[in-house]
C-alpha positions in Angstrom: 13.0 95.9 -26.5 12.7 94.9 -30.1 16.4 94.1 -30.6 15.7 90.4 -30.3 12.3 90.4 -32.2 13.5 88.4 -35.2 15.7 86.0 -33.3 14.8 82.7 -31.7 14.9 82.5 -27.9 18.0 80.3 -27.9 19.8 82.4 -30.6 23.4 83.3 -30.2 25.6 86.0 -31.7 27.8 83.5 -33.6 26.8 83.0 -37.2 29.3 80.4 -38.4 28.6 77.5 -36.1 29.1 75.0 -38.9 32.7 76.2 -39.6 34.7 73.1 -40.4 37.6 74.3 -38.2 35.3 74.6 -35.2 33.8 71.2 -35.8 37.3 69.7 -36.1 38.2 71.2 -32.7 35.1 69.5 -31.2 35.8 66.2 -32.9 39.4 65.9 -32.0 38.8 67.0 -28.4 36.2 64.2 -28.1 38.6 61.7 -29.7 41.2 62.6 -27.1 38.7 62.2 -24.2 37.5 58.9 -25.5 41.0 57.5 -26.1 42.2 58.6 -22.7 39.2 57.5 -20.7 38.7 54.4 -22.8 42.4 53.4 -22.3 42.1 54.0 -18.6 39.3 51.5 -18.3 41.8 48.8 -18.7 43.4 49.7 -15.3 42.3 48.5 -11.9 42.6 52.1 -10.7 39.9 53.3 -13.2 37.7 50.2 -12.7 37.5 50.8 -9.0 37.0 54.5 -9.6 34.0 54.0 -11.8 32.6 51.1 -9.7 30.3 53.3 -7.6 28.8 55.0 -10.6 28.0 51.7 -12.3 26.8 50.0 -9.1 24.2 52.7 -8.5 23.1 53.1 -12.1 19.8 51.6 -13.1 21.1 51.4 -16.7 24.6 49.9 -16.1 24.4 48.0 -12.8 23.9 44.7 -14.6 27.5 45.0 -16.0 28.9 44.3 -12.5 26.8 41.2 -12.2 27.6 39.9 -15.6 31.3 40.8 -15.8 32.6 41.9 -12.3 34.2 45.2 -11.6 37.1 44.9 -13.9 35.1 43.2 -16.7 32.5 45.9 -16.6 35.3 48.5 -16.9 36.7 46.5 -19.9 33.3 46.6 -21.6 33.0 50.3 -21.1 36.6 50.8 -22.3 35.9 48.9 -25.5 32.8 51.0 -26.1 34.7 54.2 -25.5 37.6 53.2 -27.7 35.1 52.2 -30.4 33.5 55.7 -30.1 37.0 57.3 -30.5 37.5 55.1 -33.6 34.1 56.2 -35.0 34.8 59.8 -34.4 38.2 59.5 -36.0 37.0 57.7 -39.1 34.1 60.1 -39.1 36.4 62.9 -40.0 36.5 61.4 -43.5 33.2 59.5 -43.8 30.0 61.5 -42.9 27.8 58.5 -42.0 30.5 57.1 -39.6 30.8 60.6 -38.2 27.0 60.4 -37.4 27.5 57.0 -35.8 30.4 58.1 -33.7 28.6 61.2 -32.6 25.5 59.1 -31.7 27.7 56.8 -29.6 29.2 59.8 -27.9 25.7 61.2 -27.2 24.6 57.9 -25.7 27.7 57.8 -23.5 27.1 61.3 -22.1 23.4 60.8 -21.7 24.1 57.8 -19.5 26.8 59.5 -17.5 24.6 62.5 -16.8 22.0 60.1 -15.3 24.7 59.3 -12.7 23.9 62.7 -11.2 20.6 61.3 -10.2 21.7 57.8 -9.2 25.0 58.2 -7.5 25.1 58.9 -3.8 27.0 62.0 -2.8 26.3 64.2 -5.9 24.1 66.6 -4.0 26.0 68.4 -1.2 23.7 68.4 1.8 26.1 70.6 3.9 25.6 73.4 1.3 21.9 73.2 1.4 21.2 70.3 -1.0 20.2 70.7 -4.6 21.3 72.7 -6.6 24.6 72.5 -4.6 26.7 69.6 -5.9 29.8 68.1 -4.5 33.2 68.5 -6.1 33.4 64.7 -6.4 31.3 63.2 -7.9 29.0 66.1 -8.7 31.2 68.5 -10.5 33.1 65.7 -12.1 29.9 64.6 -13.8 28.7 68.1 -14.7 31.4 68.5 -17.4 29.5 65.8 -19.3 26.8 68.4 -20.1 29.4 70.2 -22.3 30.7 67.0 -23.8 27.1 66.0 -24.7 26.5 69.4 -26.3 29.7 68.9 -28.4 28.5 65.5 -29.4 25.1 66.9 -30.5 26.8 69.6 -32.6 28.8 67.0 -34.4 25.8 64.8 -35.0 23.8 67.7 -36.4 26.7 68.7 -38.6 27.1 65.1 -39.8 23.4 64.9 -40.7 22.9 68.3 -42.2 22.7 68.2 -46.0 21.6 64.5 -45.9 18.2 64.5 -47.6 15.3 64.3 -45.2 17.3 64.1 -42.0 17.9 67.8 -41.1 17.1 71.1 -42.7 
């Protein structure tokens, strides 16, 4: 079939991906997620809930050693609230938008690694990988979409800035 001859392999039907309204939806959805999750990090409920992810993470395990369970949660909460602030201010200042989006990308890249390091992600009773558990596997899988939203915002923030993106 030649219908796709002139289109890149990862092409999509949508032609207005840089529509400001669409970008605003992504931005404010991410702000809500970071405000909510960041605020929750200041509760013992959330600190204990994320403890297994942090304890098994080769990237973040040092936080428990340095700050304890609640302290590690506080550090992550401050970073998440800072990301929300960057994304919020970034609605008005492109360079801050890029910084906020980069912080969001870093967050979701780290949380996606939890799928490899956290016990119980792969569901052995369903045949193992690619079957993943509801918790924590499916809980973590949503971060793939949040990472994609963050990447779209970063690319939109950088587009038009000389030498950064076409």
